[in-house]
Every structure is written in structure tokens, then in C-alpha cells.
C-alpha positions in Angstrom: 39.3 -7.1 -1.3 40.8 -4.2 0.5 38.5 -2.0 2.5 39.4 1.7 2.8 36.6 2.0 5.4 34.0 3.1 2.8 32.5 -0.3 1.9 29.5 0.0 4.4 28.9 3.5 3.2 28.7 2.3 -0.4 26.5 -0.6 0.4 24.1 1.7 2.3 24.1 4.0 -0.8 23.1 1.1 -2.9 20.3 0.2 -0.5 19.1 3.8 -0.6 19.1 4.0 -4.4 17.2 0.7 -4.6 14.6 2.1 -2.2 14.3 5.2 -4.4 13.8 3.1 -7.5 11.1 1.2 -5.6 9.4 4.4 -4.6 9.5 5.7 -8.2 7.9 2.5 -9.5 5.2 2.5 -6.8 4.3 6.2 -7.4 4.2 5.7 -11.2 2.0 2.6 -10.7 -0.4 4.5 -8.4 -0.6 7.4 -10.8 -1.1 5.1 -13.8 -3.9 3.2 -12.0 -5.7 6.5 -11.3 -5.2 7.8 -14.9 -6.5 4.5 -16.3 -9.6 4.4 -14.1 -10.5 8.1 -14.4 -9.5 8.7 -18.0 -9.6 5.3 -19.5 -6.3 5.5 -21.4 -2.8 5.2 -20.3 -1.0 5.1 -23.6 -1.3 8.9 -24.2 -0.2 9.6 -20.7 2.9 7.5 -21.2 3.7 9.4 -24.4 3.2 12.7 -22.8 5.3 11.7 -19.8 8.1 10.2 -21.9 7.8 6.9 -20.2 7.6 3.6 -22.1 3.9 2.4 -22.1 4.8 -1.2 -21.4 6.7 -0.3 -18.3 4.0 2.1 -17.0 1.3 -0.5 -17.7 3.3 -3.1 -15.7 3.7 -0.8 -12.7 -0.1 -0.2 -12.9 -0.8 -4.0 -13.0 1.3 -4.6 -9.9 -0.3 -1.8 -7.9 -3.8 -2.9 -8.9 -3.1 -6.6 -8.1 -2.4 -5.8 -4.5 -5.3 -3.4 -3.9 -7.8 -4.8 -1.5 -10.2 -1.9 -1.6 -10.3 -0.6 -5.2 -11.6 2.9 -5.9 -10.0 4.8 -3.0 -7.2 7.4 -3.5 -4.2 5.4 -4.5 -1.6 8.0 -4.9 0.6 7.8 -1.8 -1.7 5.3 -0.1 -1.8 2.1 -2.0 -1.6 -1.3 -0.4 1.7 -1.9 -2.2 3.2 0.7 0.2 1.7 -1.1 3.2 3.2 -4.4 2.0 6.6 -2.8 1.4 6.6 -1.3 4.9 5.5 -4.6 6.4 8.2 -6.6 4.6 11.2 -4.3 4.8 13.6 -6.8 3.1 11.5 -7.0 -0.1 12.0 -4.9 -3.2 9.5 -4.0 -6.0 10.8 -7.0 -8.0 9.5 -9.4 -5.3 6.0 -7.9 -5.6 6.1 -8.0 -9.4 7.2 -11.6 -9.4 4.6 -12.7 -6.8 1.8 -11.0 -8.8 2.5 -13.5 -11.6 0.9 -16.1 -9.3 -2.5 -14.4 -10.2 -3.9 -15.2 -6.7 -3.6 -12.6 -4.0 -3.4 -15.1 -1.1 -0.8 -17.2 -2.9 1.2 -14.1 -3.6 1.1 -12.9 0.0 2.1 -16.3 1.3 5.1 -16.3 -1.2 6.1 -12.8 -0.1 6.0 -13.9 3.5 8.4 -16.7 2.8 10.7 -14.4 0.8 10.7 -11.9 3.6 11.3 -14.5 6.4 14.2 -16.1 4.4 15.5 -12.7 3.2 15.5 -14.0 -0.4 17.0 -11.9 -3.1 14.8 -11.3 -6.1 16.7 -14.0 -8.0 16.3 -16.5 -5.2 12.6 -15.6 -5.0 12.2 -16.1 -8.8 13.6 -19.7 -8.4 11.3 -20.3 -5.4 8.3 -19.2 -7.5 9.4 -21.4 -10.4 9.5 -24.5 -8.1 6.2 -23.5 -6.6 4.6 -23.1 -10.1 6.0 -26.4 -11.4 4.8 -28.3 -8.3 1.3 -26.9 -8.1 0.2 -26.0 -11.6 -0.5 -28.2 -14.5 0.8 -27.1 -17.9 -1.5 -26.2 -20.7 -0.8 -28.5 -23.7 -1.0 -27.5 -27.3 -0.5 -30.1 -29.9 0.2 -29.0 -33.5 -0.1 -31.7 -36.1 0.6 -30.9 -39.7 -1.1 -34.2 -40.9 2.1 -35.4 -42.5 3.8 -37.1 -39.6 5.0 -34.1 -37.8 3.5 -33.5 -34.4 4.7 -30.9 -31.9 3.6 -30.7 -28.3 4.0 -27.4 -26.4 3.6 -27.3 -22.7 3.0 -23.9 -21.2 2.9 -23.1 -17.4 0.5 -20.3 -16.9 
């Protein structure tokens, strides 16, 4: 790869744009959480804002997952912002993936590991998969059609 002296500038521009994406997701999640708690519906707000409902609902879930003291003014002051400031190597995707653990303490422990090891989101996803497979037992569903066909489905929650 030849470098015309701009490589570091381009990489810094990528970091900046990733930070802007994170900021947008956090802000939309905070606003969605306030709308859902004060007005009870998020679907119409998503339609009116021309944002996909599923995406907006996901942002809201992540913001609400990390809130320690629910009910306070979230917009601009959520705990997600505090976490992102504490772990400056993490991206929004890290927080979203850790929220899938469904336990705040486990998620924070995992985020600490990700930050200390400077894991990329893809590395963190693999780390969580190993963590889930090692600590969680699968739910088993057995489907038997009564004619000799039996299917067992294992699902890791």
C-alpha cells in the first residue's frame, strides 16, 4: 500500500464519522425512550420522523437497558453516554451486543473486557458467543409428529 501522507487523516475521519453515528443512535434512543414513556407509543413517532420503527425501538431498548435511575431526563444525559465516555474504545454496537446478555452486571463486565482488550465489535460478538455457550443452558424444544419423525431444537437465549 502506498501512502501519500493522508492515511492517518482518512483513518481519523473514519473514527469521527463512527462517533457521529454513535451519537445519532444514542440521541435517537434517548428521545424514543422519552416518547414511549410520556406518550405510550413509538410507532407513530417513527412514521412521522421517517425512521424505521424496528431501528428506533432497538435504540430505545439499548438506552433503557443501561439506565440505572429510570424516570430522569434522558435526552443528553443517559447512562449510555456515561458508559461511552468511560470506555472510549467502545462503539454503540458493543453496547447493543452486551445488552443481549439481559443482565446489567454481566453486560458491564463484558464491556470492561472489551474495552481493556480493545476488541472490535466482531471480536466482541465472538467473545459473547463463547460466554453464552459456556454459561447458559439451551432451551430445548422437541417436535414429534407421532409417525417416527422427531426434531430437537436447542435455542440459546
